[in-house]
C-alpha positions as CSV (number, residue, x, y, z in Angstrom):
1,M,-29.4,-22.9,21.9
2,S,-29.9,-26.5,23.0
3,K,-27.8,-29.3,21.6
4,T,-30.7,-30.7,19.6
5,S,-31.6,-27.4,18.0
6,Y,-28.0,-26.6,17.3
7,S,-27.6,-30.0,15.5
8,E,-30.6,-29.2,13.4
9,Y,-29.3,-25.8,12.6
10,L,-25.9,-27.3,11.6
11,L,-27.5,-29.8,9.4
12,Q,-29.4,-27.1,7.6
13,V,-26.2,-25.1,7.1
14,L,-24.3,-28.1,5.8
15,Q,-27.0,-28.9,3.3
16,R,-27.4,-25.4,2.1
17,P,-25.6,-24.7,-1.2
18,P,-22.7,-22.2,-0.4
19,E,-23.1,-18.7,-1.8
20,V,-20.1,-17.8,-3.9
21,F,-17.9,-15.0,-2.6
22,S,-18.8,-12.8,-5.6
23,G,-22.4,-12.6,-4.2
24,I,-21.5,-12.2,-0.5
25,M,-18.5,-9.9,-1.1
26,P,-19.2,-8.0,-4.3
27,M,-16.4,-5.8,-5.8
28,E,-17.8,-2.6,-4.3
29,R,-18.1,-3.9,-0.7
30,E,-15.7,-2.9,2.0
31,L,-15.1,-4.6,5.4
32,Y,-14.0,-2.0,8.0
33,A,-11.8,-2.3,11.0
34,S,-10.7,0.7,13.1
35,R,-7.8,2.0,10.9
36,I,-8.0,-0.3,7.8
37,Y,-10.6,-1.7,5.5
38,L,-10.6,-4.8,3.2
39,R,-11.9,-5.0,-0.3
40,R,-11.4,-7.0,-3.5
41,C,-8.8,-5.7,-5.9
42,K,-10.0,-4.4,-9.3
43,K,-7.9,-4.1,-12.5
44,I,-7.6,-0.4,-11.8
45,D,-5.6,-1.4,-8.6
46,A,-3.0,-3.4,-10.6
47,P,-0.4,-0.6,-10.8
48,E,-0.5,0.1,-7.1
49,L,-0.5,-3.6,-6.2
50,R,2.5,-4.2,-8.6
51,E,4.5,-1.4,-6.9
52,L,3.6,-2.8,-3.5
53,M,4.9,-6.3,-4.6
54,L,8.0,-4.9,-6.2
55,S,9.0,-2.7,-3.2
56,N,8.5,-5.5,-0.7
57,R,9.9,-8.3,-2.8
58,D,13.0,-9.1,-0.7
59,Y,11.0,-8.7,2.5
60,L,8.2,-11.0,1.4
61,E,10.5,-13.7,0.1
62,K,11.1,-14.7,3.7
63,W,7.5,-15.2,4.6
64,I,5.3,-16.1,1.5
65,Q,5.4,-18.3,-1.6
66,P,7.9,-17.4,-4.3
67,Q,6.9,-14.5,-6.5
68,P,7.1,-14.4,-10.3
69,E,10.5,-13.6,-11.6
70,A,9.2,-10.6,-13.6
71,I,6.3,-8.8,-11.8
72,T,4.9,-7.1,-14.8
73,L,1.7,-5.0,-14.9
74,N,0.2,-7.7,-17.1
75,C,1.2,-10.4,-14.6
76,V,-0.6,-8.5,-11.7
77,T,-3.7,-7.9,-13.9
78,E,-3.9,-11.6,-14.6
79,L,-3.5,-12.3,-10.8
80,I,-6.5,-10.0,-10.1
81,T,-8.5,-11.8,-12.9
82,E,-7.7,-15.1,-11.3
83,D,-8.8,-13.8,-7.9
84,R,-12.1,-13.0,-9.4
85,L,-12.6,-16.4,-10.9
86,L,-11.8,-18.2,-7.7
87,A,-14.2,-15.9,-5.7
88,K,-17.0,-16.8,-8.2
89,K,-16.4,-20.4,-7.5
90,G,-16.3,-20.0,-3.8
91,L,-12.8,-21.5,-3.5
92,R,-10.9,-18.5,-2.3
93,L,-11.3,-14.8,-1.4
94,D,-8.4,-12.4,-1.9
95,L,-8.7,-8.9,-0.5
96,G,-6.5,-5.8,-0.4
97,V,-5.7,-4.2,2.9
98,F,-6.2,-0.4,2.7
99,R,-5.5,2.3,5.2
100,I,-8.6,4.4,6.0
101,E,-6.8,7.7,6.3
102,D,-5.4,7.8,2.8
103,D,-6.9,4.8,1.0
104,K,-3.4,3.4,0.4
105,M,-3.0,-0.3,-0.1
106,I,-0.6,-1.7,2.5
107,G,-1.0,-5.4,2.0
108,R,-3.1,-8.4,1.1
109,I,-5.1,-11.0,3.0
110,A,-6.9,-14.2,1.7
111,L,-9.3,-16.8,2.8
112,H,-8.1,-19.9,1.0
113,S,-8.5,-23.7,0.9
114,V,-12.2,-23.1,1.5
115,D,-14.2,-26.2,2.3
116,F,-18.0,-25.9,2.5
117,G,-18.5,-29.6,3.1
118,I,-18.1,-31.5,6.3
119,Q,-15.0,-29.6,7.4
120,R,-16.6,-26.1,6.9
121,S,-13.2,-24.6,7.2
122,A,-10.7,-22.3,5.5
123,G,-7.1,-21.2,5.9
124,V,-6.0,-17.6,6.1
125,S,-2.8,-16.0,4.7
126,Y,-1.8,-12.4,4.8
127,W,1.1,-9.9,4.4
128,I,1.6,-6.2,5.3
129,E,4.3,-4.1,3.6
130,E,7.5,-3.8,5.6
131,P,7.2,-0.1,6.6
132,E,3.8,-0.7,8.1
133,T,4.6,-3.8,10.1
134,N,4.4,-3.8,13.9
135,K,1.6,-1.2,13.9
136,G,-1.4,-3.6,14.5
137,Y,-2.7,-3.5,11.0
138,A,-2.3,-7.2,10.5
139,T,-4.2,-7.9,13.7
140,E,-7.1,-5.7,12.5
141,A,-7.1,-7.3,9.0
142,L,-7.1,-10.8,10.4
143,A,-9.8,-10.2,13.0
144,T,-12.0,-8.5,10.3
145,L,-11.7,-11.4,7.8
146,I,-12.4,-13.9,10.6
147,S,-15.5,-12.1,11.7
148,F,-16.7,-12.1,8.0
149,A,-16.0,-15.8,7.7
150,Y,-18.0,-16.7,10.9
151,E,-20.7,-14.2,10.8
152,E,-21.6,-14.3,7.1
153,I,-20.5,-17.6,5.6
154,N,-20.9,-19.8,8.7
155,L,-17.5,-21.5,8.7
156,H,-16.7,-23.7,11.7
157,R,-12.9,-23.5,11.8
158,I,-10.2,-21.1,10.6
159,W,-6.6,-22.2,10.5
160,L,-3.2,-20.6,10.0
161,K,0.1,-22.2,9.1
162,I,3.0,-20.1,10.3
163,T,6.7,-20.9,10.0
164,K,8.5,-21.1,13.3
165,Q,10.7,-18.2,12.3
166,N,7.7,-15.9,11.8
167,K,7.5,-14.7,15.4
168,A,5.3,-11.6,14.6
169,S,2.6,-13.8,13.0
170,I,2.7,-16.3,15.9
171,A,2.2,-13.4,18.3
172,I,-0.8,-12.2,16.3
173,A,-2.3,-15.7,16.3
174,K,-1.9,-15.9,20.1
175,K,-3.3,-12.4,20.6
176,L,-6.5,-13.3,18.8
177,G,-7.0,-16.5,20.7
178,F,-5.8,-19.1,18.2
179,K,-4.8,-22.5,19.7
180,K,-1.7,-24.3,18.6
181,E,-2.5,-27.7,17.2
182,G,0.9,-29.0,16.3
183,T,3.5,-28.8,13.6
184,S,3.3,-29.7,9.9
185,R,6.6,-31.0,8.6
186,Q,8.1,-29.3,5.6
187,C,4.7,-28.1,4.4
188,L,5.6,-24.7,3.0
189,F,8.2,-23.9,0.3
190,I,9.4,-20.5,1.3
191,N,12.7,-18.7,0.9
192,R,13.9,-21.4,-1.5
193,E,13.5,-24.3,1.0
194,W,10.9,-26.6,2.6
195,Q,10.0,-25.4,6.0
196,D,8.1,-26.7,9.0
197,A,5.1,-24.7,10.1
198,N,3.1,-24.4,13.3
199,V,-0.7,-25.0,12.8
200,Y,-3.1,-22.7,14.8
201,S,-6.8,-22.8,14.7
202,L,-9.9,-20.9,16.0
203,L,-13.3,-22.4,16.2
204,D,-16.6,-20.6,15.7
205,E,-17.7,-21.0,19.3
206,E,-14.3,-19.6,20.4
207,Y,-14.8,-16.6,18.1
208,D,-18.2,-16.0,19.6
209,S,-16.7,-15.7,23.1
210,L,-13.9,-13.3,21.8
211,A,-15.8,-11.0,19.4
212,D,-16.9,-8.5,22.0
213,S,-13.4,-8.1,23.3
214,W,-12.1,-7.6,19.8
215,I,-14.5,-4.7,19.4
216,I,-13.4,-3.2,22.7
217,K,-9.7,-3.5,21.7
218,N,-10.6,-1.8,18.3
219,Y,-9.7,-4.8,16.2
220,L,-13.2,-4.7,14.7
221,G,-15.4,-1.8,13.7
222,A,-14.8,1.7,12.2
């Protein structure tokens, strides 16, 4: 595509009203990788999600935002309801990570801070339950959500903020071709303190050059 035609295409994309996630990613849709699939959580999933959050509470405290003091079934049901409202507004898309072999939920991943304006960007956050870490599931989940973001909602930039202590997530970012941009000082309140985070990003043209290799490496596709 020539520079002129690409510019015209980009202007059309930026001027197009964004489709809300509830239209692009309805409740029944599933995004498949090799060993896992992603889908939006329903209220029927609340008991399983609650158990996952409870059993991984101490582990997750080191890596994600503080959890509610009492993780009740009602609290988790309200969380799923909030996920649905944010998806309808096109502000955020939260998905469960499910293992294909037994349909067990093993984590969560989200496209957040979505900007359909001149930035055309979003951040990604995710977690996998402790017993299933270091098995490549997070890599598949991240690659699958990134593919959706670029192929279907025409984003230009995906970014990650990762604390310097989170060596596993830094390794995943590098494996998928993210570039380190720098460090945001005390930008995340995790484990009861403000922490610095490395900022990594991947642009749409970089994804285009990497997508085929992701398929070959079984990060994408069933």
